[in-house]
DOSEMI-183891 format. One line per field, with one value per residue: residue in three letters; x, y, z of N, C-alpha, C in turn. Coordinates in steps of 0.05 Angstrom, whole numbers. Atoms other than C-alpha are relative to their C-alpha. Example, Ala and Ser with C-alpha at 12.3 -4.5 7.8 and 13.67 -1.06 7.14 Angstrom:
2
type: ala ser
n_east: 18 -16
n_north: -24 -24
n_up: 0 -1
ca_east: 246 273
ca_north: -90 -21
ca_up: 156 143
c_east: 18 -15
c_north: 24 22
c_up: 0 14
//
This chain:
460
type: unk unk unk unk unk unk unk unk unk unk unk unk unk unk unk unk unk unk unk unk unk unk unk unk unk unk unk unk unk unk unk unk unk unk unk unk unk unk unk unk unk unk unk unk unk unk unk unk unk unk unk unk unk unk unk unk unk unk unk unk unk unk unk unk unk unk unk unk unk unk unk unk unk unk unk unk unk unk unk unk unk unk unk unk unk unk unk unk unk unk unk unk unk unk unk unk unk unk unk unk unk unk unk unk unk unk unk unk unk unk unk unk unk unk unk unk unk unk unk unk unk unk unk unk unk unk unk unk unk unk unk unk unk unk unk unk unk unk unk unk unk unk unk unk unk unk unk unk unk unk unk unk unk unk unk unk unk unk unk unk unk unk unk unk unk unk unk unk unk unk unk unk unk unk unk unk unk unk unk unk unk unk unk unk unk unk unk unk unk unk unk unk unk unk unk unk unk unk unk unk unk unk unk unk unk unk unk unk unk unk unk unk unk unk unk unk unk unk unk unk unk unk unk unk unk unk unk unk unk unk unk unk unk unk unk unk unk unk unk unk unk unk unk unk unk unk unk unk unk unk unk unk unk unk unk unk unk unk unk unk unk unk unk unk unk unk unk unk unk unk unk unk unk unk unk unk unk unk unk unk unk unk unk unk unk unk unk unk unk unk unk unk unk unk unk unk unk unk unk unk unk unk unk unk unk unk unk unk unk unk unk unk unk unk unk unk unk unk unk unk unk unk unk unk unk unk unk unk unk unk unk unk unk unk unk unk unk unk unk unk unk unk unk unk unk unk unk unk unk unk unk unk unk unk unk unk unk unk unk unk unk unk unk unk unk unk unk unk unk unk unk unk unk unk unk unk unk unk unk unk unk unk unk unk unk unk unk unk unk unk unk unk unk unk unk unk unk unk unk unk unk unk unk unk unk unk unk unk unk unk unk unk unk unk unk unk unk unk unk unk unk unk unk unk unk unk unk unk unk unk unk unk unk unk unk unk unk unk unk unk unk unk unk unk unk unk unk unk unk unk unk unk unk unk unk unk unk unk unk unk
n_east: 12 29 7 4 -17 -1 -20 -26 -16 -11 -22 -22 -12 -15 -25 -18 -8 -12 -29 -12 1 27 5 -8 -21 8 5 -27 -11 15 -9 -27 3 14 -19 -18 14 7 -25 -7 19 -5 -25 6 18 -15 -13 15 27 -2 23 -5 -21 9 5 -26 -12 14 -8 -28 -1 12 -21 7 -19 -11 3 5 -10 17 -13 -5 -8 -18 10 13 22 16 11 26 -5 -13 21 15 -16 -5 25 6 -18 6 23 4 -5 19 -18 -2 14 29 10 13 27 -3 -6 -28 -6 -27 -9 3 -11 -29 -12 7 -17 -27 -4 1 -23 -23 4 -5 -28 -4 20 -13 13 24 20 9 16 25 17 10 19 24 14 11 22 24 10 14 25 20 7 17 24 18 16 -12 16 -17 5 -24 -25 -8 -28 -3 20 -9 -29 -9 1 -21 -25 -1 -7 -28 -17 2 -16 -28 -7 2 23 18 25 17 -10 4 29 3 -12 19 21 -13 -5 25 2 -14 12 14 -6 19 -10 -2 -28 -10 14 -2 -24 -13 -9 -23 6 2 -26 -12 17 -12 -15 17 6 -24 -4 20 -5 -23 9 19 -16 -15 19 9 -23 -1 23 25 19 13 29 5 15 -11 10 26 19 23 -10 -27 -12 13 26 -2 -15 7 29 5 -5 -26 1 -19 -9 -21 -23 -16 -3 -28 -18 -24 -8 4 -10 5 -19 -20 7 -4 -8 -19 6 -19 2 7 26 21 0 23 -7 -22 9 2 -28 -11 13 -11 -28 -1 12 -20 -20 11 9 -19 18 -10 17 14 22 22 22 17 -7 23 -6 25 -3 21 7 -23 -16 14 -8 -27 3 18 10 -18 -17 -21 -16 -16 -23 -3 -17 -21 -9 19 23 -8 -1 27 14 -1 -8 -29 -16 2 -15 -28 -9 -1 -21 -26 -3 -9 7 -20 2 -9 21 17 -14 15 -4 16 28 4 -9 21 8 17 25 16 13 20 25 14 11 28 9 25 10 7 0 -17 -26 3 -19 12 -24 -22 -6 8 -17 6 2 -7 4 -12 8 -21 10 11 25 -3 2 -18 11 -17 9 -23 0 -27 -15 -23 5 26 -1 -7 -29 -11 -28 -21 -20 -18 14 4 -27 -5 17 -13 -25 9 11 -21 -16 15 4 -12 -28 -1 -14 -22 5 -8 20 24 -3 0 28 15 -8 9 28 6 -8 7 5 -26 -10 3 10 10 -11 -21 13 9 -24 -9 19 4
n_north: 22 -5 -9 25 17 29 10 2 -24 4 19 -13 -20 16 10 -22 -17 15 -1 23 -4 5 29 12 20 26 -3 0 27 16 -6 11 29 7 -3 22 25 0 4 28 17 -4 15 29 7 2 26 25 0 -1 -13 -29 -5 -11 -28 -14 2 -19 -27 -5 0 -25 -20 -27 -15 17 -17 13 27 23 14 29 8 -20 -14 -25 -5 -23 2 15 28 11 3 23 24 2 5 29 15 -5 15 26 22 -3 -2 -28 -8 -5 -14 19 7 12 -16 -5 -26 -7 11 -21 -25 -1 -2 -27 -20 5 -8 -30 -11 3 -18 -28 -3 -18 3 9 21 -11 -2 27 9 -16 9 27 -2 -12 21 19 -11 -3 26 11 -15 9 28 3 -17 5 25 20 25 21 -1 -12 6 -25 -7 -15 -21 -21 -3 -19 -27 -3 -2 -26 -22 4 -9 -29 -12 3 -18 -27 -13 -13 14 0 20 27 5 8 27 20 3 15 27 16 16 26 13 22 26 11 22 25 6 13 25 19 16 1 -26 -12 -27 -3 -7 -22 -24 -24 -14 -17 -23 -16 -12 -21 -22 -15 -14 -20 -21 -14 -15 -23 -19 -14 -17 13 -3 25 1 -16 15 27 20 -4 -10 16 26 1 25 13 10 21 23 9 -2 -24 6 -10 -18 -22 -12 17 -1 -25 -6 0 4 -16 -1 27 19 29 16 12 28 17 27 12 29 21 21 -10 10 -19 -6 13 28 2 12 29 10 0 22 25 2 4 27 21 -2 7 28 17 15 16 -7 23 7 -20 11 -22 -27 -18 -29 -14 -23 -20 -8 -3 25 20 -4 12 29 6 28 15 18 -16 -12 21 5 -26 3 -21 -9 -21 14 14 -19 -7 26 8 28 3 -14 15 25 -7 -6 26 17 -12 -11 -27 -9 -18 -6 23 20 -5 3 18 28 3 4 29 16 20 -1 -23 3 21 -13 -19 14 8 -24 -4 -25 0 -28 -9 -30 -12 -6 -20 -22 -26 -17 15 26 19 23 24 24 24 25 24 27 20 26 14 -13 -23 -26 -20 -26 -23 -26 -16 -26 -10 7 -17 -19 -14 -21 13 6 -13 5 -19 -7 22 20 -10 1 28 4 -14 15 24 -9 -10 22 16 -16 10 -6 -2 -23 9 -3 -27 -19 5 -15 -29 -7 0 -23 -24 -3 -5 -28 -13 -29 -13 3 -25 5 28 16 17 25 14 10 23 22 10
n_up: -16 -5 -27 -15 17 -1 -19 14 -6 -27 2 14 -19 -20 12 7 -23 -23 -3 -14 -29 -10 -2 -25 4 10 29 13 -1 19 27 4 1 25 22 -1 6 29 16 -3 15 28 6 -1 22 25 1 -5 12 29 13 3 20 26 -3 -2 27 18 -8 8 29 11 -4 -5 -17 -21 -24 -25 -1 -6 -22 4 27 12 23 -6 18 -8 -28 -2 6 -24 -21 8 -6 -29 -14 3 -18 -29 -10 12 -20 -22 -24 -7 -24 2 -23 -19 9 25 24 3 11 7 25 21 -10 -1 27 10 -13 8 28 3 -14 17 23 -10 -10 -23 -21 -25 -14 -13 20 6 -23 -1 23 -6 -22 11 15 -19 -15 17 6 -24 -5 19 -6 -24 1 23 -3 18 1 13 29 10 -14 -14 4 25 2 -19 0 20 -11 -20 15 13 -18 -8 22 2 -21 4 22 -9 12 -18 -5 23 19 -11 4 29 3 -9 21 22 -10 -1 25 -4 -23 13 -10 -19 -17 15 5 -24 -6 21 1 25 11 -12 -7 -29 -10 15 2 -12 21 16 -16 -3 26 3 -19 11 24 -10 -12 22 17 -16 -1 26 3 5 -22 -8 -3 -24 -20 5 -18 -11 21 6 10 -11 -7 -22 8 20 -9 -27 -4 -15 -29 -9 -23 5 -26 -10 18 -4 -29 -9 22 -3 -29 -11 20 -4 15 -18 -5 23 -8 18 1 -5 20 26 8 -6 -29 -14 -5 -20 -25 5 2 -27 -14 9 -9 -28 -5 5 -21 -26 -1 13 18 21 23 11 -18 4 15 10 -10 3 -4 -4 17 3 27 17 0 15 28 3 2 21 -1 -18 15 12 -22 -12 18 15 25 1 -26 -9 -11 -24 -22 -7 -5 -28 -3 6 -20 -25 4 1 -27 -15 11 -5 -27 3 27 9 29 16 0 23 26 18 -10 -25 8 7 -22 -5 -28 -4 15 -14 -23 10 8 -25 -12 4 -12 -16 -2 -27 1 -22 12 21 0 0 1 -12 12 -21 -6 14 -16 14 -14 13 -10 5 7 -24 -7 -17 13 -11 9 -6 10 8 -14 -7 24 6 21 -4 -20 -26 0 23 6 -9 20 4 16 27 13 8 23 23 8 14 26 17 10 20 24 25 -5 -29 -12 -17 -28 -10 10 -15 -25 5 6 -25 -17 13 -4 -29 -7 25 -4 3 28 15 27 0 22 -12 -7 24 13 -15 1 27
ca_east: -1497 -1573 -1609 -1629 -1571 -1570 -1530 -1476 -1455 -1448 -1404 -1363 -1353 -1331 -1280 -1252 -1248 -1227 -1157 -1109 -1109 -1185 -1177 -1179 -1122 -1163 -1184 -1110 -1091 -1146 -1125 -1053 -1072 -1119 -1064 -1015 -1067 -1090 -1019 -1006 -1069 -1054 -984 -1009 -1063 -1012 -980 -1037 -1101 -1099 -1167 -1138 -1083 -1124 -1146 -1075 -1051 -1103 -1085 -1011 -1023 -1065 -1007 -1011 -978 -933 -960 -976 -951 -987 -971 -941 -935 -896 -904 -933 -998 -1047 -1077 -1147 -1119 -1073 -1133 -1171 -1115 -1098 -1170 -1182 -1120 -1144 -1208 -1198 -1172 -1230 -1175 -1186 -1212 -1285 -1328 -1357 -1423 -1396 -1378 -1311 -1290 -1215 -1207 -1233 -1211 -1138 -1122 -1158 -1118 -1052 -1062 -1080 -1025 -974 -1004 -1002 -934 -912 -972 -950 -965 -1014 -1051 -1055 -1082 -1134 -1159 -1166 -1201 -1250 -1267 -1276 -1321 -1367 -1373 -1393 -1444 -1477 -1474 -1508 -1562 -1593 -1647 -1608 -1647 -1589 -1605 -1549 -1477 -1461 -1387 -1397 -1462 -1434 -1360 -1354 -1374 -1327 -1270 -1289 -1287 -1221 -1192 -1219 -1186 -1118 -1120 -1136 -1204 -1251 -1320 -1356 -1311 -1315 -1392 -1386 -1339 -1392 -1444 -1396 -1378 -1452 -1445 -1403 -1449 -1472 -1470 -1524 -1517 -1525 -1451 -1440 -1492 -1480 -1427 -1376 -1361 -1295 -1330 -1342 -1268 -1255 -1310 -1268 -1225 -1283 -1302 -1231 -1223 -1289 -1270 -1203 -1237 -1292 -1240 -1199 -1261 -1287 -1218 -1223 -1290 -1342 -1405 -1443 -1514 -1543 -1593 -1550 -1575 -1640 -1672 -1737 -1699 -1638 -1593 -1629 -1697 -1675 -1625 -1653 -1728 -1724 -1703 -1647 -1632 -1601 -1597 -1555 -1511 -1489 -1493 -1424 -1395 -1323 -1322 -1346 -1314 -1334 -1275 -1231 -1268 -1245 -1232 -1176 -1184 -1146 -1169 -1176 -1251 -1317 -1324 -1392 -1358 -1305 -1348 -1359 -1285 -1266 -1317 -1289 -1216 -1229 -1273 -1217 -1167 -1213 -1236 -1177 -1225 -1205 -1230 -1248 -1296 -1338 -1406 -1443 -1429 -1486 -1479 -1534 -1547 -1587 -1609 -1540 -1502 -1556 -1536 -1465 -1494 -1538 -1540 -1510 -1482 -1442 -1420 -1393 -1347 -1329 -1300 -1259 -1219 -1268 -1326 -1287 -1280 -1356 -1373 -1391 -1388 -1318 -1292 -1317 -1288 -1222 -1218 -1233 -1184 -1126 -1140 -1121 -1129 -1073 -1064 -1029 -1091 -1126 -1098 -1124 -1094 -1130 -1197 -1186 -1162 -1200 -1200 -1230 -1281 -1303 -1316 -1352 -1401 -1419 -1440 -1514 -1542 -1595 -1636 -1643 -1665 -1626 -1565 -1593 -1545 -1573 -1522 -1481 -1446 -1477 -1438 -1434 -1454 -1424 -1445 -1408 -1437 -1385 -1391 -1405 -1466 -1437 -1453 -1401 -1422 -1383 -1406 -1359 -1356 -1297 -1269 -1199 -1203 -1271 -1287 -1280 -1209 -1183 -1116 -1056 -1001 -957 -1009 -1023 -948 -944 -1002 -968 -903 -940 -975 -913 -875 -931 -928 -913 -847 -836 -815 -748 -747 -711 -761 -819 -793 -781 -853 -882 -842 -859 -933 -933 -899 -935 -952 -877 -871 -859 -876 -920 -889 -831 -878 -907 -837 -818 -881 -879
ca_north: 1924 1916 1947 1877 1837 1763 1722 1714 1786 1769 1710 1753 1808 1756 1727 1795 1827 1771 1780 1726 1757 1747 1671 1633 1584 1522 1549 1564 1495 1463 1500 1478 1406 1404 1430 1377 1322 1342 1346 1276 1246 1277 1247 1178 1178 1190 1123 1077 1098 1078 1110 1181 1170 1181 1248 1269 1244 1286 1349 1340 1324 1387 1429 1504 1555 1522 1560 1507 1439 1371 1336 1267 1262 1326 1372 1442 1464 1523 1538 1511 1447 1437 1447 1394 1343 1359 1361 1292 1267 1298 1257 1194 1153 1177 1192 1267 1305 1317 1359 1328 1327 1292 1318 1341 1414 1411 1366 1425 1483 1465 1450 1515 1556 1523 1533 1607 1619 1591 1631 1695 1683 1712 1690 1683 1626 1670 1684 1610 1594 1650 1628 1555 1574 1618 1561 1512 1558 1574 1501 1482 1538 1517 1443 1455 1503 1475 1422 1365 1303 1260 1283 1332 1314 1366 1363 1389 1428 1467 1455 1497 1559 1547 1536 1600 1645 1614 1625 1696 1711 1683 1726 1788 1802 1852 1834 1854 1811 1752 1758 1755 1695 1659 1672 1647 1587 1567 1543 1486 1469 1400 1326 1284 1230 1177 1186 1165 1110 1078 1027 1023 1097 1131 1198 1186 1192 1249 1300 1348 1362 1390 1435 1460 1473 1512 1553 1573 1593 1632 1672 1688 1710 1754 1785 1803 1836 1783 1792 1738 1731 1783 1737 1675 1639 1671 1692 1666 1611 1616 1561 1548 1542 1498 1454 1451 1460 1529 1498 1540 1582 1648 1674 1614 1619 1690 1688 1707 1703 1727 1722 1651 1591 1518 1497 1481 1414 1387 1312 1271 1199 1140 1095 1107 1095 1132 1166 1134 1066 1083 1065 995 988 1006 956 901 915 919 856 816 842 831 761 734 713 656 675 604 601 660 636 702 777 825 900 944 1000 1064 1103 1120 1057 1015 1046 1020 949 953 917 867 819 875 907 840 835 908 915 978 1009 1068 1020 981 1044 1052 978 964 888 893 943 903 839 873 899 830 795 843 869 937 980 1014 1047 984 943 975 951 914 851 863 865 791 769 703 710 779 762 699 741 795 743 728 800 811 882 892 956 995 1069 1078 1082 1136 1192 1259 1313 1265 1205 1145 1091 1026 959 893 823 758 688 634 562 539 585 640 713 768 841 906 978 1024 1080 1124 1118 1144 1207 1229 1287 1237 1219 1272 1263 1295 1329 1269 1221 1266 1270 1194 1192 1243 1203 1140 1178 1213 1148 1118 1173 1158 1192 1178 1237 1228 1224 1291 1327 1295 1325 1393 1394 1375 1428 1481 1468 1465 1534 1560 1628 1643 1626 1687 1653 1591 1571 1545 1493 1476 1467 1419 1377 1369
ca_up: 1278 1284 1344 1368 1343 1327 1377 1324 1339 1413 1395 1348 1400 1451 1402 1381 1450 1497 1524 1546 1615 1619 1616 1682 1695 1680 1611 1595 1618 1576 1514 1522 1537 1477 1432 1455 1451 1381 1355 1382 1352 1284 1285 1305 1252 1197 1215 1233 1197 1123 1108 1114 1062 998 1026 1043 975 939 979 964 890 880 907 908 954 1004 1064 1116 1138 1138 1204 1202 1127 1112 1053 1050 1018 1019 1088 1074 1045 1105 1150 1110 1117 1190 1211 1182 1218 1283 1286 1245 1304 1348 1399 1402 1462 1478 1524 1587 1550 1489 1419 1393 1386 1378 1318 1278 1323 1331 1257 1238 1288 1269 1194 1202 1253 1205 1147 1188 1220 1286 1327 1399 1446 1484 1420 1405 1475 1471 1402 1423 1488 1449 1402 1459 1498 1440 1422 1493 1499 1435 1454 1521 1497 1434 1429 1399 1376 1351 1280 1262 1278 1331 1319 1248 1253 1312 1304 1241 1281 1339 1289 1252 1313 1335 1266 1263 1329 1310 1247 1288 1256 1289 1313 1249 1205 1253 1249 1173 1179 1219 1165 1111 1153 1156 1084 1113 1172 1153 1167 1199 1251 1197 1183 1255 1260 1192 1174 1119 1110 1122 1131 1205 1215 1166 1181 1223 1162 1123 1181 1190 1115 1114 1175 1144 1079 1117 1156 1094 1055 1112 1118 1044 1053 1038 1080 1118 1144 1191 1226 1221 1283 1303 1237 1209 1173 1218 1242 1307 1275 1217 1252 1323 1313 1345 1412 1441 1502 1481 1553 1574 1513 1530 1606 1633 1563 1570 1646 1660 1625 1617 1575 1635 1638 1571 1573 1541 1519 1545 1489 1413 1407 1410 1478 1493 1493 1545 1605 1574 1556 1627 1655 1612 1628 1702 1701 1670 1722 1782 1763 1725 1670 1625 1556 1536 1596 1572 1547 1538 1545 1558 1549 1576 1527 1523 1462 1435 1455 1423 1356 1368 1367 1306 1259 1308 1256 1224 1289 1313 1252 1233 1163 1175 1231 1232 1242 1295 1338 1338 1349 1421 1412 1381 1432 1492 1462 1448 1519 1548 1502 1513 1583 1556 1493 1455 1387 1363 1379 1320 1254 1193 1223 1290 1253 1236 1305 1316 1392 1391 1337 1375 1437 1396 1370 1443 1457 1467 1475 1528 1518 1582 1584 1649 1603 1556 1537 1558 1575 1617 1585 1622 1658 1620 1648 1626 1648 1632 1639 1646 1623 1694 1697 1740 1724 1734 1730 1726 1720 1682 1733 1753 1683 1667 1625 1651 1698 1756 1735 1688 1653 1687 1647 1659 1631 1572 1557 1557 1509 1464 1465 1444 1388 1363 1358 1316 1263 1190 1204 1278 1321 1355 1431 1442 1397 1434 1499 1468 1440 1507 1544 1493 1498 1574 1575 1513 1543 1540 1466 1422 1356 1350 1284 1327 1354 1286 1258 1314 1307 1231
c_east: -29 -5 -4 15 -4 22 27 18 11 24 24 14 17 27 20 11 13 30 11 -3 -28 -5 8 21 -9 -7 27 11 -14 8 27 -1 -13 19 19 -14 -7 24 7 -18 4 24 -5 -16 15 13 -18 -28 2 -22 6 20 -10 -6 25 14 -12 9 28 2 -10 19 -11 21 9 0 1 7 -23 15 3 10 21 -12 -15 -20 -14 -14 -25 4 15 -20 -17 15 4 -25 -9 18 -7 -23 -1 6 -22 15 2 -17 -30 -9 -12 -28 1 6 28 6 28 12 -5 12 30 12 -6 20 29 5 1 23 25 -2 7 29 1 -21 13 -15 -25 -23 -12 -19 -27 -19 -13 -21 -26 -17 -13 -25 -25 -12 -16 -26 -21 -9 -20 -27 -16 -15 9 -16 15 -6 24 24 10 28 6 -20 6 30 11 0 21 28 3 7 28 19 -1 17 30 9 -4 -24 -16 -27 -18 9 -3 -30 -4 12 -19 -22 11 4 -26 -4 13 -12 -18 7 -20 11 1 29 13 -12 4 26 12 11 24 -6 -2 26 11 -15 13 17 -16 -8 23 6 -20 5 23 -9 -19 16 14 -19 -11 22 2 -25 -26 -18 -14 -30 -7 -15 7 -14 -29 -21 -23 7 29 9 -15 -27 2 13 -10 -29 -7 4 28 -5 21 12 23 25 18 5 30 20 24 10 -2 7 -6 22 22 -6 4 13 17 -1 24 1 -10 -26 -21 -4 -23 6 20 -9 -2 28 12 -12 12 29 2 -12 21 21 -11 -7 18 -14 16 -19 -16 -23 -23 -21 -16 9 -24 10 -27 2 -25 -3 24 16 -13 7 28 -1 -17 11 21 20 23 18 19 25 4 19 22 8 -19 -24 7 -1 -28 -17 2 7 30 17 0 16 30 11 2 23 27 5 10 -9 20 -4 6 -21 -20 17 -17 3 -18 -29 -6 9 -22 -10 -19 -27 -18 -14 -22 -26 -16 -13 -29 -8 -26 -10 -9 1 15 27 -2 21 -16 23 24 4 -6 22 -9 -1 5 -4 12 -11 21 -13 -12 -25 2 -3 19 -9 20 -12 25 -1 29 20 24 -6 -26 4 7 30 13 30 18 18 18 -13 -4 27 7 -17 12 24 -8 -9 22 18 -14 -4 12 30 3 17 21 -5 6 -20 -27 1 -1 -29 -16 7 -9 -29 -7 7 -7 -4 26 11 -6 -12 -8 9 24 -10 -8 24 11 -18 -4 21
c_north: 6 8 -24 -22 -30 -8 -3 24 -1 -19 14 20 -14 -9 22 14 -15 3 -25 3 -4 -30 -9 -22 -26 1 1 -28 -19 5 -12 -31 -9 3 -23 -26 -2 -5 -30 -18 3 -16 -30 -9 -3 -28 -24 -1 2 16 30 5 10 30 16 -1 20 29 6 1 26 23 28 14 -17 16 -15 -30 -20 -16 -30 -8 19 12 25 7 26 -5 -16 -29 -14 -5 -25 -26 -4 -5 -29 -17 2 -17 -29 -23 0 0 28 7 4 16 -20 -9 -13 20 12 28 2 -13 18 26 1 0 27 21 -4 9 31 13 -2 18 29 4 19 -1 -11 -23 9 3 -27 -10 14 -9 -27 1 12 -21 -21 10 4 -27 -11 15 -7 -28 -2 13 -1 -26 -20 -26 -22 -1 12 -9 25 9 14 23 23 6 20 29 5 2 27 23 -3 9 30 14 -2 19 29 15 15 -14 -1 -21 -29 -8 -9 -28 -22 -5 -16 -29 -17 -16 -27 -14 -22 -26 -10 -24 -27 -6 -13 -28 -21 -16 2 26 10 28 5 8 26 27 26 15 19 25 19 15 23 24 18 17 23 24 16 17 24 21 16 16 -13 2 -26 2 14 -14 -29 -21 3 11 -19 -28 -3 -28 -15 -11 -24 -25 -12 5 25 -3 9 20 22 11 -16 1 24 7 -2 -4 19 2 -27 -20 -29 -17 -13 -30 -18 -27 -12 -30 -17 -20 11 -11 21 3 -14 -29 -3 -12 -31 -12 -2 -23 -26 -5 -6 -28 -21 0 -12 -30 -19 -18 -16 3 -24 -9 19 -12 23 26 18 29 14 28 18 8 2 -26 -22 2 -12 -31 -8 9 -18 -17 15 12 -21 -6 26 -3 20 8 22 -13 -14 18 8 -25 -8 -30 -4 12 -15 -26 5 5 -25 -17 10 9 28 9 21 7 -24 -22 4 0 -18 -29 -5 -5 -30 -18 -20 0 22 -4 -22 12 20 -13 -9 24 3 27 -3 29 7 31 13 8 19 22 26 20 -15 -27 -21 -20 -24 -24 -24 -24 -22 -25 -20 -28 -16 13 24 26 19 27 22 25 17 28 8 -6 19 19 15 22 -11 -5 13 -6 21 7 -24 -22 9 0 -28 -7 13 -15 -25 7 9 -22 -17 15 -13 5 5 23 -11 8 28 21 -3 16 30 10 2 24 26 5 6 29 18 30 16 0 25 -5 -30 -16 -17 -27 -17 -13 -25 -25 -12 -21
c_up: 5 29 19 -13 4 19 -13 6 29 0 -12 18 21 -12 -6 24 23 0 13 30 12 5 28 -4 -12 -30 -15 -1 -20 -29 -7 -2 -26 -23 -1 -8 -29 -17 1 -17 -30 -9 -1 -24 -26 -3 1 -12 -31 -14 -6 -23 -27 2 0 -27 -19 6 -10 -30 -12 4 6 17 23 27 26 -2 5 21 -6 -27 -12 -25 9 -22 9 27 2 -5 23 21 -6 8 30 16 -2 17 29 10 -9 18 22 27 10 24 -4 24 19 -8 -28 -22 1 -11 -13 -24 -23 9 -3 -29 -14 11 -9 -29 -3 15 -17 -24 8 7 24 22 25 13 14 -20 -7 22 -1 -22 5 22 -10 -15 18 14 -17 -6 23 4 -20 6 22 -4 -26 5 -20 1 -14 -30 -14 16 13 -6 -26 -1 18 -2 -20 11 21 -14 -13 19 10 -22 -4 21 -6 -23 7 -12 22 1 -25 -20 11 -3 -29 -4 9 -21 -24 7 0 -25 3 25 -10 14 20 15 -14 -6 24 3 -22 1 -28 -12 15 10 30 12 -11 4 11 -21 -16 16 2 -26 -4 18 -11 -24 9 11 -21 -17 15 2 -26 -6 -7 25 5 1 26 22 -1 18 7 -20 -5 -10 9 9 22 -7 -19 11 27 7 17 30 7 23 -3 26 11 -17 6 29 8 -23 2 28 13 -22 8 -11 17 6 -23 8 -22 2 6 -23 -27 -10 8 30 15 7 23 27 -3 -3 27 16 -8 9 29 8 -4 22 26 2 -14 -20 -21 -24 -10 19 -3 -19 -14 12 -5 5 2 -13 0 -29 -19 -2 -16 -30 -6 -2 -23 -27 13 -16 -13 21 12 -17 -16 -24 -2 28 11 12 27 25 9 5 29 3 -5 22 27 -3 0 28 17 -9 7 29 -1 -28 -8 -30 -17 -1 -23 -26 -17 8 24 -7 -5 23 8 29 6 -14 13 24 -9 -7 25 13 -7 12 14 2 28 0 23 -11 -24 4 -1 -2 12 -14 22 5 -17 18 -17 18 -16 13 -8 -6 23 11 18 -17 15 -12 8 -12 -7 12 6 -22 -4 -24 2 21 28 2 -24 -4 12 -23 -5 -17 -29 -15 -8 -25 -25 -9 -16 -28 -19 -11 -21 -26 -24 -1 30 10 19 29 10 -10 15 26 -4 -7 25 18 -12 4 29 8 -24 3 -2 -28 -16 -28 -2 -23 9 7 -24 -14 14 -4 -28 -8
//
């Protein structure tokens, strides 16, 4: 190790040396909740998102060693290919968890950990919890301490590293090999925000699969002796200089690393749509309840948008009539219209049929974005503001504050279990009620589980 090591070595040492007993209760709880949530979302995606099927079909057709399971669809494939399929399933509904500051760690971390745990065999529940918590913590520390300019997609540019350290830990690699795995994983650190802001592409829903696949490969290669990059993050042409214009805070990244944890604040979604839209969705749902709105009386709908939310409205004519389910989940006009039309939002509300719902589309065409820097996304996701003008000239206004699933109203275990049940029943091969209960109980008491493949077998 160099005398003045790159921060990658600090991350690797943290991943290799952290013990389960070092984790505070809220970090343990978050790792378990994220595991259950991600399993549920993967299962639901297998049944309701057609865009993921070509990827899963390709993975299954290519075959290979039958080491790891594909959730929802069944079949066994090599570990990296299972990670590709399961990672794509984990994010394609945009229903996966997020940090309080936005971005998604676990759609790449959890599929990586599960694939490598199944490949290894015999990994305990405590090992699973520790690996997930390590991945979450590294993701958050990177998210909070780099100068992000909405150019790189953080969930891939950063997520590959959090998945790699989590995978390295579940495989029992030492600090040196985990550092090498990080360097190897950098070959998969990619994806710009254009894949988020653009329309018509399925990649926005699939990106976590590529990160998870890359992380599994990086861990396996490091384990076999391949070396990485010594100055991965802080070198002259290191990750921080190239990706983040040299804007980063190393001191904050490593402060209390291994003793202080941020991951206990992970957030779980009530609605299957981009997290930045949830404040607007909540405002629309509550507005309809509070004012008993008659939809045919709505003349105009205004949404007040900052820098990020404005992207969810442009180009307006395409956002008002999204062509794919992936686009619908990032369209603020469509999401607000759907929330007003249904007074709720469920997995079943997103289907190819729903994209053509005349009532929803008529409302979406009435949505007008109003730029307002007060609603810019900095580190905190801003509240959304929705105004409705009725045919008789009245204005109704609602701010999307105190939103379910946020830090103000975090999901309880009971609510998360209901979400998991809904998701598991929507799978391509629906999970029976007794198995749903067994999975929920096993995850809630995961620290007592001797072999995590018991859980994987139940959920497949």
